[in-house]
ZAMARGU-4260 file (C-alpha; in steps of 0.2 Angstrom, whole numbers, plus 5000, padded with zeros to 4 digits):
<rodrens>
0) 4821/5017/4855 | 4825/5011/4874 | 4808/5014/4884 | 4799/5013/4901 | 4781/5017/4903
5) 4770/5013/4915 | 4763/4998/4908 | 4781/4991/4911 | 4780/4995/4929 | 4772/4982/4942
10) 4770/4989/4960 | 4768/4976/4974 | 4764/4985/4994 | 4767/4975/5008 | 4770/4977/5026
15) 4780/4966/5038 | 4771/4957/5051 | 4777/4970/5066 | 4762/4977/5075 | 4759/4995/5077
20) 4764/4996/5097 | 4768/5007/5112 | 4784/5000/5124 | 4787/5010/5139 | 4805/5010/5145
25) 4807/5011/5164 | 4821/5020/5171 | 4833/5005/5176 | 4823/4993/5163 | 4824/4988/5145
30) 4814/4992/5131 | 4806/4972/5129 | 4808/4974/5110 | 4825/4980/5112 | 4833/4970/5125
35) 4851/4973/5123 | 4847/4993/5121 | 4853/4996/5105 | 4838/5005/5100 | 4834/5015/5113
40) 4842/5031/5116 | 4847/5036/5134 | 4833/5047/5142 | 4837/5049/5160 | 4819/5050/5165
45) 4813/5034/5155 | 4806/5033/5138 | 4791/5029/5129 | 4795/5021/5112 | 4783/5020/5098
50) 4784/5006/5084 | 4778/5002/5067 | 4780/4990/5055 | 4792/4992/5039 | 4779/4998/5025
55) 4787/4989/5010 | 4785/4991/4991 | 4794/4981/4975 | 4794/4989/4957 | 4798/4977/4945
60) 4803/4986/4930 | 4803/4978/4911 | 4817/4994/4903 | 4813/4988/4884 | 4823/4992/4866
65) 4831/4988/4852 | 4846/4979/4856 | 4860/4991/4857 | 4853/5006/4866 | 4862/5015/4877
70) 4854/5017/4894 | 4868/5023/4904 | 4863/5035/4919 | 4845/5030/4918 | 4837/5031/4937
75) 4824/5024/4945 | 4819/5023/4963 | 4807/5030/4977 | 4801/5046/4980 | 4793/5049/4998
80) 4783/5064/5003 | 4778/5067/5020 | 4761/5077/5020 | 4750/5075/5036 | 4761/5076/5054
85) 4753/5076/5068 | 4764/5073/5086 | 4762/5079/5102 | 4762/5073/5122 | 4753/5077/5136
90) 4761/5077/5155 | 4753/5079/5169 | 4757/5081/5189 | 4751/5067/5203 | 4737/5079/5209
95) 4732/5097/5198 | 4743/5107/5210 | 4759/5098/5201 | 4754/5107/5183 | 4754/5100/5167
100) 4767/5101/5149 | 4762/5101/5133 | 4774/5095/5118 | 4769/5104/5101 | 4780/5098/5087
105) 4767/5095/5076 | 4765/5115/5072 | 4774/5133/5071 | 4786/5139/5078 | 4791/5119/5082
110) 4788/5114/5064 | 4784/5129/5051 | 4774/5117/5038 | 4768/5102/5035 | 4775/5097/5019
115) 4794/5090/5018 | 4802/5078/5006 | 4808/5062/5018 | 4823/5053/5014 | 4831/5034/5021
120) 4841/5044/5035 | 4852/5059/5032 | 4859/5058/5017 | 4876/5063/5013 | 4882/5077/5001
125) 4894/5062/4992 | 4880/5048/4991 | 4871/5059/4979 | 4876/5063/4961 | 4866/5080/4956
130) 4875/5078/4941 | 4862/5064/4935 | 4848/5076/4941 | 4836/5083/4954 | 4842/5075/4971
135) 4824/5071/4977 | 4824/5050/4980 | 4822/5042/4994 | 4839/5034/4996 | 4857/5036/4991
140) 4862/5033/4973 | 4868/5017/4970 | 4875/5009/4952 | 4864/4996/4946 | 4873/4980/4942
145) 4875/4963/4947 | 4887/4968/4961 | 4874/4977/4971 | 4862/4962/4981 | 4842/4968/4977
150) 4839/4969/4994 | 4850/4985/4995 | 4842/4994/4980 | 4831/5009/4988 | 4836/5019/4971
155) 4850/5020/4958 | 4856/5021/4940 | 4863/5014/4927 | 4883/5015/4924 | 4888/5021/4909
160) 4887/5013/4893 | 4874/5001/4899 | 4864/4995/4885 | 4849/4983/4881 | 4856/4967/4877
165) 4852/4953/4863 | 4836/4950/4870 | 4828/4967/4870 | 4825/4971/4886 | 4833/4973/4906
170) 4823/4969/4921 | 4826/4980/4933 | 4819/4977/4954 | 4820/4992/4965 | 4814/4988/4985
175) 4808/5002/4997 | 4804/5000/5015 | 4800/5013/5028 | 4796/5006/5048 | 4791/5026/5059
180) 4797/5027/5077 | 4798/5043/5089 | 4805/5042/5105 | 4796/5054/5121 | 4801/5056/5139
185) 4790/5047/5151 | 4792/5060/5163 | 4798/5078/5164 | 4803/5092/5176 | 4789/5105/5175
190) 4799/5121/5177 | 4785/5132/5183 | 4791/5127/5200 | 4806/5131/5212 | 4810/5116/5213
195) 4801/5108/5196 | 4789/5097/5201 | 4787/5079/5190 | 4775/5079/5177 | 4772/5061/5173
200) 4764/5054/5154 | 4746/5058/5153 | 4742/5053/5133 | 4751/5056/5115 | 4746/5056/5097
205) 4758/5053/5083 | 4753/5053/5066 | 4760/5053/5049 | 4755/5050/5032 | 4765/5047/5016
210) 4765/5047/4997 | 4777/5036/4991 | 4780/5036/4970 | 4791/5025/4959 | 4801/5036/4946
215) 4811/5034/4932 | 4824/5046/4923 | 4828/5042/4907 | 4846/5049/4905 | 4852/5065/4912
220) 4843/5081/4909 | 4826/5070/4904 | 4811/5075/4919 | 4808/5063/4931 | 4791/5055/4928
225) 4782/5043/4942 | 4776/5029/4934 | 4765/5023/4948 | 4763/5028/4967 | 4752/5023/4982
230) 4748/5033/5000 | 4749/5025/5019 | 4747/5028/5036 | 4753/5027/5053 | 4746/5032/5069
235) 4747/5029/5086 | 4736/5037/5099 | 4734/5031/5119 | 4732/5038/5137 | 4743/5034/5151
240) 4742/5033/5170 | 4753/5028/5186 | 4751/5012/5195 | 4753/5009/5212 | 4773/5010/5211
245) 4772/5025/5203 | 4776/5019/5185 | 4766/5024/5169 | 4755/5012/5163 | 4745/5013/5144
250) 4726/5011/5149 | 4712/5012/5137 | 4706/5030/5133 | 4695/5037/5120 | 4700/5039/5102
255) 4717/5025/5105 | 4721/5020/5090 | 4737/5009/5085 | 4735/5007/5066 | 4744/5009/5049
260) 4736/5008/5032 | 4740/5007/5015 | 4730/5012/4998 | 4732/5003/4983 | 4742/5008/4968
265) 4738/5020/4955 | 4745/5025/4938 | 4755/5039/4937 | 4756/5053/4954 | 4740/5053/4967
270) 4731/5063/4963 | 4731/5075/4977 | 4733/5095/4979 | 4741/5097/4997 | 4756/5088/4986
275) 4754/5085/4967 | 4763/5103/4962 | 4777/5098/4974 | 4783/5079/4969 | 4801/5088/4961
280) 4802/5102/4970 | 4821/5101/4978 | 4818/5114/4991 | 4805/5104/5001 | 4814/5105/5019
285) 4819/5086/5022 | 4809/5080/5035 | 4824/5070/5045 | 4828/5088/5049 | 4812/5097/5051
290) 4808/5082/5067 | 4826/5085/5073 | 4825/5103/5075 | 4807/5103/5082 | 4815/5090/5098
295) 4826/5105/5097 | 4817/5119/5096 | 4811/5124/5118 | 4798/5134/5110 | 4788/5116/5106
300) 4784/5114/5125 | 4769/5123/5136 | 4769/5122/5154 | 4754/5127/5167 | 4754/5127/5187
305) 4739/5118/5185 | 4731/5102/5175 | 4726/5111/5159 | 4717/5103/5142 | 4726/5108/5128
310) 4722/5111/5113 | 4728/5101/5103 | 4722/5103/5086 | 4735/5110/5074
</rodrens>
């Protein structure tokens, strides 16, 4: 009888050579990492772009069985949960009389909860095949066949009537990649004043922690089983001041950090009570939708007529 166990899966993690970085895009200037302006959103007040290397994983599976065993519609793929989000930005006026602003995207009301299910962008309803099982995987469903290049396989299923060949095994390679990034305004207009006064980027922190799991479903109706997993995080913490020309520039500050960290690979899911019972929970909100809603929530912005020592904890 065909089977896959954790011993039949090799999971290898890596990262691209790109640095964790902060790029300031001033009005009328291009992002140095994006000279053609293809990725930067159009922000009237300039932007700060937070970029990270791509965290990668390769799952090499040896699907074994007796020749002729039917393995049609078996699913293979990555599941990713985001269980920590820190996301705030502090703006200050040129003088204390110009006030300050604090954008809090990592706590209520903008973000009702921390845990969410991550995905490779917004995945449309026709890119999921719910008849195969719970739609919990990171990417869109893809038929695993010689016609699908290995480099595009975030997850997928074996076509109907796929059978174990005479050699007794089918090798399958599934790839994963994620490179978080974020954009924020360089300056904001403080509505506490009439007319509004310009507040400039003063400090920020953006941090995310993920649990990434390779899982297998041995045909429709069978449970989805996590074979191997790892955790990783990325952090941007920085301070800024204006130069003589009035442009925000990054300066050294207490607690500043730019890093990405990848754990070792473990068998099965991570043993973490924050999310171990939610891995297959289809009611979890989608991380992409959560951050989009947070940015759109006007209650995330706090304003004052003076410089505030905002409470950054949550």
